[in-house]
LUMNUDREN-167465 format. One record per residue (C-alpha): x negated, y, z; residue number from 0. Coordinates in nm, 4 decimals, always signed. Layout:
u  v  w  n
X  Y  Z  NUM
...
END
This chain:
u  v  w  n
+2.7362  +0.6783  +2.1036  0
+2.6819  +0.5998  +1.7384  1
+2.8497  +0.9149  +1.6054  2
+2.6605  +1.1540  +1.8324  3
+2.6295  +1.4934  +1.6654  4
+2.3359  +1.7203  +1.7365  5
+2.4531  +2.0794  +1.7648  6
+2.2834  +2.4136  +1.7263  7
+2.2995  +2.6755  +1.9988  8
+2.5635  +2.8669  +1.8004  9
+2.7728  +2.5526  +1.7523  10
+2.7506  +2.4633  +2.1199  11
+2.8498  +2.8153  +2.2252  12
+3.1461  +2.8115  +1.9881  13
+3.2555  +2.4711  +2.1218  14
+3.2866  +2.5916  +2.4797  15
+3.6518  +2.6373  +2.5673  16
+3.7562  +2.9300  +2.7794  17
+4.0399  +2.9346  +3.0282  18
+4.0403  +2.5624  +3.1083  19
+3.9460  +2.3600  +3.4123  20
+3.5913  +2.2395  +3.3536  21
+3.3740  +1.9790  +3.5171  22
+2.9952  +2.0258  +3.5066  23
+2.7991  +1.7090  +3.5821  24
+2.4253  +1.6826  +3.6396  25
+2.1884  +1.3967  +3.7145  26
+2.1663  +1.2144  +4.0450  27
+1.8939  +1.3260  +4.2884  28
+1.9353  +1.6801  +4.1552  29
+1.6275  +1.8979  +4.1237  30
+1.5959  +2.2741  +4.0887  31
+1.6583  +2.2686  +3.7154  32
+1.9759  +2.0618  +3.7447  33
+2.1180  +2.2723  +4.0280  34
+2.0099  +2.6074  +3.8838  35
+2.1203  +2.5336  +3.5281  36
+2.4404  +2.3598  +3.6357  37
+2.5598  +2.6427  +3.8570  38
+2.4456  +2.9038  +3.6040  39
+2.6636  +2.7340  +3.3432  40
+2.9450  +2.7457  +3.5978  41
+2.9066  +3.1234  +3.6239  42
+2.9175  +3.1610  +3.2449  43
+3.2272  +2.9456  +3.2140  44
+3.3971  +3.1335  +3.4968  45
+3.3256  +3.4540  +3.3055  46
+3.5187  +3.2887  +3.0204  47
+3.8191  +3.2328  +3.2447  48
+3.7508  +2.8730  +3.3407  49
+3.7972  +2.7125  +3.6796  50
+3.4749  +2.5158  +3.7261  51
+3.3423  +2.2543  +3.9629  52
+2.9950  +2.0967  +3.9625  53
+2.9587  +1.7340  +4.0644  54
+2.6779  +1.4832  +4.1061  55
+2.6362  +1.1370  +4.2551  56
+2.4150  +1.2923  +4.5252  57
+2.4529  +1.6025  +4.7378  58
+2.2383  +1.9096  +4.6789  59
+1.9101  +1.8647  +4.8710  60
+1.8857  +2.0877  +5.1746  61
+1.5777  +2.2593  +5.0308  62
+1.7863  +2.3786  +4.7312  63
+2.0951  +2.4899  +4.9224  64
+1.9654  +2.8482  +4.9189  65
+2.0404  +2.8631  +4.5457  66
+2.4087  +2.7857  +4.5836  67
+2.4983  +2.9451  +4.9169  68
+2.8710  +2.9089  +4.9785  69
+2.9595  +2.8866  +4.6093  70
+3.0538  +2.5205  +4.6492  71
+3.0308  +2.3406  +4.9818  72
+2.9786  +1.9946  +4.8323  73
+2.9091  +1.8533  +4.4864  74
+3.0072  +1.4971  +4.5722  75
+3.2947  +1.3802  +4.3477  76
+3.5045  +1.2572  +4.6385  77
+3.5315  +1.6172  +4.7552  78
+3.6991  +1.7361  +4.4360  79
+4.0500  +1.8640  +4.4921  80
+4.3125  +1.6080  +4.3929  81
+4.4854  +1.8640  +4.1723  82
+4.1691  +1.9488  +3.9754  83
+4.2197  +1.7951  +3.6296  84
+3.9390  +1.8936  +3.3893  85
+4.0225  +2.0004  +3.0365  86
+3.6566  +1.9757  +2.9377  87
+3.3582  +1.7913  +3.0801  88
+2.9981  +1.9033  +3.0219  89
+2.6768  +1.7412  +3.1389  90
+2.3621  +1.9396  +3.2110  91
+2.0017  +1.8177  +3.2322  92
+2.1167  +1.4564  +3.2051  93
+1.9313  +1.2626  +2.9360  94
+2.1031  +0.9258  +2.9640  95
+2.4100  +0.7589  +3.1150  96
+2.1914  +0.5888  +3.3765  97
+2.1000  +0.9301  +3.5192  98
+2.4647  +0.9877  +3.6112  99
+2.4596  +0.6785  +3.8299  100
+2.8024  +0.5757  +3.9523  101
+2.9689  +0.8696  +3.7768  102
+2.9102  +0.7354  +3.4269  103
+3.1604  +0.4464  +3.4437  104
+3.4186  +0.6997  +3.5632  105
+3.3543  +0.9503  +3.2839  106
+3.2315  +0.7233  +3.0058  107
+3.3784  +0.8394  +2.6765  108
+3.5185  +1.1529  +2.8408  109
+3.2136  +1.3815  +2.8230  110
+3.2807  +1.6545  +2.5672  111
+2.9355  +1.8131  +2.5502  112
+2.5837  +1.7545  +2.6778  113
+2.3135  +2.0193  +2.7200  114
+1.9665  +1.8798  +2.7748  115
+1.5967  +1.9399  +2.7120  116
+1.4495  +1.5902  +2.7427  117
+1.2686  +1.4488  +2.4411  118
+1.3775  +1.0939  +2.5135  119
+1.7046  +0.9590  +2.6360  120
+2.0281  +0.7948  +2.5328  121
+2.2803  +1.0215  +2.3656  122
+2.6322  +0.9742  +2.4947  123
+2.8139  +1.2856  +2.3705  124
+2.7918  +1.5600  +2.1124  125
+2.5652  +1.8371  +2.2294  126
+2.2716  +2.0715  +2.2099  127
+1.9419  +1.8961  +2.2736  128
+1.6227  +2.1025  +2.2649  129
+1.3098  +1.9059  +2.3490  130
+1.0950  +2.2170  +2.2982  131
+1.2563  +2.3996  +2.5894  132
+1.0693  +2.3947  +2.9185  133
+1.3872  +2.3327  +3.1119  134
+1.7622  +2.3233  +3.0831  135
+1.7531  +2.6559  +3.2643  136
+1.5713  +2.8057  +2.9670  137
+1.8452  +2.6691  +2.7407  138
+2.1255  +2.8130  +2.9552  139
+1.9494  +3.1497  +2.9374  140
+1.9622  +3.1284  +2.5565  141
+2.3261  +3.0269  +2.5806  142
+2.4053  +3.3306  +2.7954  143
+2.2485  +3.5559  +2.5329  144
+2.4531  +3.3889  +2.2588  145
+2.7784  +3.4202  +2.4528  146
+2.7048  +3.7870  +2.5198  147
+2.6155  +3.8529  +2.1562  148
+2.9307  +3.6896  +2.0235  149
+3.1588  +3.8560  +2.2771  150
+3.2576  +3.5361  +2.4593  151
+3.1475  +3.7099  +2.7805  152
+3.1392  +4.0839  +2.8437  153
+2.8415  +4.0914  +3.0816  154
+2.5825  +3.8678  +3.2448  155
+2.7414  +3.7341  +3.5670  156
+2.5936  +3.8365  +3.9001  157
+2.3590  +3.5723  +4.0353  158
+2.2878  +3.4133  +3.6965  159
+1.9295  +3.5406  +3.6693  160
+1.8320  +3.4037  +4.0113  161
+1.9709  +3.0590  +3.9332  162
+1.8015  +3.0409  +3.5945  163
+1.4669  +3.1724  +3.7188  164
+1.4695  +2.9028  +3.9860  165
+1.5626  +2.6389  +3.7273  166
+1.2789  +2.7371  +3.4929  167
+1.0214  +2.7714  +3.7697  168
+1.1222  +2.4373  +3.9195  169
+1.0793  +2.2381  +3.5988  170
+0.7535  +2.4088  +3.5040  171
+0.5877  +2.3664  +3.8424  172
+0.5850  +2.7432  +3.8926  173
+0.4737  +2.7858  +3.5294  174
+0.1755  +2.5480  +3.5676  175
+0.2837  +2.2561  +3.3488  176
+0.2182  +2.1900  +2.9810  177
+0.5865  +2.2431  +2.8931  178
+0.5410  +2.6186  +2.9406  179
+0.5496  +2.8116  +2.6122  180
+0.5510  +3.1806  +2.5162  181
+0.9295  +3.1500  +2.5007  182
+0.9313  +3.0332  +2.8623  183
+0.7385  +3.3381  +2.9785  184
+0.9618  +3.5659  +2.7712  185
+1.2670  +3.4044  +2.9307  186
+1.1228  +3.4550  +3.2802  187
+1.0455  +3.8181  +3.2014  188
+1.4040  +3.8802  +3.0906  189
+1.5404  +3.7136  +3.4019  190
+1.3146  +3.9211  +3.6254  191
+1.4198  +4.2386  +3.4449  192
+1.7886  +4.1626  +3.4686  193
+1.8100  +4.0181  +3.8160  194
+1.8018  +4.1467  +4.1712  195
+1.6117  +3.8676  +4.3424  196
+1.2680  +3.8077  +4.4888  197
+1.0732  +3.5636  +4.2679  198
+0.8055  +3.5168  +4.5337  199
+1.0675  +3.4045  +4.7845  200
+1.2235  +3.1642  +4.5337  201
+0.8876  +3.0057  +4.4560  202
+0.8055  +2.9903  +4.8264  203
+1.1291  +2.8012  +4.8892  204
+1.0790  +2.5715  +4.5892  205
+0.7133  +2.4809  +4.6323  206
+0.5824  +2.5714  +4.9758  207
+0.8532  +2.5133  +5.2363  208
+0.8482  +2.1549  +5.3665  209
+1.0345  +1.9955  +5.6537  210
+0.8477  +1.7896  +5.9115  211
+1.0153  +1.4785  +5.7698  212
+0.8896  +1.5551  +5.4207  213
+0.5342  +1.6032  +5.5477  214
+0.5636  +1.2721  +5.7337  215
+0.6854  +1.0992  +5.4165  216
+0.3903  +1.2362  +5.2201  217
+0.1468  +1.1099  +5.4848  218
+0.3048  +0.7648  +5.4841  219
+0.3031  +0.7621  +5.1055  220
-0.0627  +0.8592  +5.0864  221
-0.1449  +0.5650  +5.3123  222
+0.0245  +0.3323  +5.0611  223
-0.1533  +0.4685  +4.7540  224
-0.3186  +0.2083  +4.5315  225
-0.5303  +0.2831  +4.2256  226
-0.5487  +0.0627  +3.9181  227
-0.7288  +0.0674  +3.5849  228
-1.0545  +0.1961  +3.7274  229
-0.8735  +0.4720  +3.9152  230
-0.6866  +0.6084  +3.6131  231
-0.3509  +0.4889  +3.7466  232
-0.2314  +0.5807  +4.0953  233
+0.0817  +0.4215  +4.2394  234
+0.2582  +0.4911  +4.5687  235
+0.5143  +0.2367  +4.6885  236
+0.7754  +0.3171  +4.9500  237
+0.9976  +0.0266  +5.0660  238
+1.3331  +0.0832  +5.2280  239
+1.2029  -0.0670  +5.5529  240
+0.9553  +0.2208  +5.5886  241
+1.2268  +0.4739  +5.5163  242
+1.4507  +0.3252  +5.7852  243
+1.1711  +0.2954  +6.0404  244
+1.1001  +0.6673  +6.0277  245
+1.4538  +0.7938  +5.9727  246
+1.3817  +0.9310  +5.6263  247
+1.6200  +0.9952  +5.3375  248
+1.5620  +0.9901  +4.9630  249
+1.5350  +1.3684  +4.9752  250
+1.2165  +1.3359  +5.1819  251
+1.0544  +1.1167  +4.9131  252
+1.0881  +1.3486  +4.6159  253
+0.7305  +1.4795  +4.6253  254
+0.5523  +1.1448  +4.6614  255
+0.4467  +1.1367  +4.2966  256
+0.2534  +1.4616  +4.3424  257
+0.0059  +1.2867  +4.5734  258
-0.1580  +1.0573  +4.3147  259
-0.1055  +1.3229  +4.0485  260
-0.3382  +1.5585  +4.2356  261
-0.6223  +1.3062  +4.2623  262
-0.9292  +1.3537  +4.0474  263
-0.9504  +1.0915  +3.7756  264
-0.5843  +0.9881  +3.7827  265
-0.4295  +0.9975  +3.4364  266
-0.0916  +0.8513  +3.5314  267
+0.0755  +0.8983  +3.8700  268
+0.3654  +0.6819  +3.9823  269
+0.5916  +0.6773  +4.2869  270
+0.8162  +0.3749  +4.3381  271
+1.0748  +0.3832  +4.6130  272
+1.3467  +0.1471  +4.7256  273
+1.6607  +0.3450  +4.8163  274
+1.8553  +0.0586  +4.9785  275
+1.8108  -0.3042  +5.0795  276
+1.9029  -0.4083  +4.7265  277
+1.6142  -0.5029  +4.4927  278
+1.6545  -0.1841  +4.2904  279
+1.3605  +0.0548  +4.2601  280
+1.3491  +0.4153  +4.1443  281
+1.0358  +0.5191  +3.9631  282
+0.8910  +0.8650  +3.8996  283
+0.5965  +0.9041  +3.6612  284
+0.3674  +1.1932  +3.5770  285
+0.0948  +1.2088  +3.3144  286
-0.2239  +1.4101  +3.3465  287
-0.3633  +1.2836  +3.0176  288
-0.2543  +1.1376  +2.6848  289
-0.0072  +0.8775  +2.8146  290
+0.3559  +0.9349  +2.7145  291
+0.5314  +0.8357  +3.0363  292
+0.8728  +0.8912  +2.8774  293
+0.7929  +0.6060  +2.6396  294
+0.6913  +0.3893  +2.9346  295
+1.0110  +0.4706  +3.1236  296
+1.2175  +0.4044  +2.8115  297
+1.1073  +0.0412  +2.8355  298
+1.2988  +0.0236  +3.1633  299
+1.6029  +0.2137  +3.0362  300
+1.4876  +0.5536  +3.1608  301
+1.3521  +0.8618  +2.9899  302
+1.2351  +1.2171  +3.0317  303
+0.9383  +1.4098  +2.8999  304
+0.5993  +1.3073  +2.7694  305
+0.4391  +1.4304  +3.0919  306
+0.7203  +1.3650  +3.3401  307
+0.9786  +1.0882  +3.3356  308
+1.1686  +0.8414  +3.5480  309
+1.3530  +0.5121  +3.5411  310
+1.5161  +0.2479  +3.7578  311
+1.3875  -0.1078  +3.7788  312
+1.6485  -0.3679  +3.8660  313
+1.5193  -0.6673  +3.6754  314
+1.6126  -1.0030  +3.8355  315
+1.2488  -1.1109  +3.8569  316
+1.1502  -0.7986  +4.0498  317
+1.2500  -0.8445  +4.4134  318
+1.0036  -0.6278  +4.6060  319
+0.8573  -0.2822  +4.5710  320
+0.5122  -0.4372  +4.5250  321
+0.6406  -0.6505  +4.2382  322
+0.7851  -0.3347  +4.0852  323
+0.4415  -0.1731  +4.1128  324
+0.2777  -0.4707  +3.9421  325
+0.5371  -0.4556  +3.6640  326
+0.4783  -0.0862  +3.6038  327
+0.0996  -0.1250  +3.6279  328
+0.1027  -0.4013  +3.3662  329
+0.2841  -0.1805  +3.1176  330
+0.0741  +0.1301  +3.1795  331
-0.2537  -0.0600  +3.1753  332
-0.1865  -0.1597  +2.8152  333
-0.1369  +0.2062  +2.7255  334
-0.4511  +0.3172  +2.9068  335
-0.6725  +0.0655  +2.7268  336
END
C-alpha cells in the first residue's frame, strides 16, 4: 500500500486494541517462528481481554503441534466459528501478500497491523518491521516487555516463554545462523529465566526428530541434486509426480534445501518443489556466501532475508520443475559471476 506507515515498537504496542475479537494470520507453510510468534501474540492479546484465533492457509505441521497442544485444534480458516467477527486483524512473520496465499484476497485491505522481521517484502499494512531482529519471535518478546512496562498486561502469560524460545531457535537454526546477534542471546536468556520448559527437548523436537517419510523425502531429494556454476550452486528439484508416487506431503519436503546447503563449496542452495499438478513451483533459497537470495527471490515476487528467502514461480513459460530450475540457475549464475 502506498501510504504504509512504519511504526516503532511503542507505537505498535499502543495501537493494539484490547477487548476485541482478533484474527492473527501468519504465512502459508508455517514454520516454528510463525507458529511460535503467532500463538505467543495470541497469549498477549488474550491477556488484554481479546478473543483471538490464529489462521493460515495451511495446517500446523505435525512436527510443530507440540508447541500448540490443544490451544487451537485447527488453524485453517474454514474451521473458524461462523460467529467470530474480528475487530482487528494482525499478520505475523508475513513479509508480502503472496505469503498469505489464498487468504490475501479475502483480507486484502482489512489487515490493521503487520509485525515482521524480513528485510525485503511488500508492505500491505501499517506495522512494525525490524529487519535487524533474528526472528518475529524476538520481536514479540520485545513487545511483551513493552506491554508489561506500560501496564497493558499485568504479567507474562503462562506458556509465552516456551513459544517464543521455539520461535527464536527455529529461525536461527538453533542459534547457528548469521542472523543471531547479542540481542538474540539476551532474549533467549530472558526466556529461559522466565519459563518452565526444557530447551533441550524443544530443540530436539525442532531439529532432530524426523518421520520416516521425511527421511525418505530427503533421500529422494539428494538423488535429484544438481550442481551448477562450478559447484557453487546446488539445486534440488521435486516434481509432484515423485511426491504422489511415494505418498508424501509438502510437510515432508521442508528440509530439502538443507541438503545442498550442507555441501562443501555450495554458496547458494535451492529447493524447488511442485505442490500440485499445476505448473506452479515453490522455491526455497539459502546463501552460504555473499549472494543476497532475498534480492533473487524478489525478482520472482518473493522475499525474505539476505541468507534465507523464498518465492513462487508461476510464469507462463515455465511448465516443468526442471524449467524452473533452469530459470533460477540463470538468475543466480549472473550473481555468482
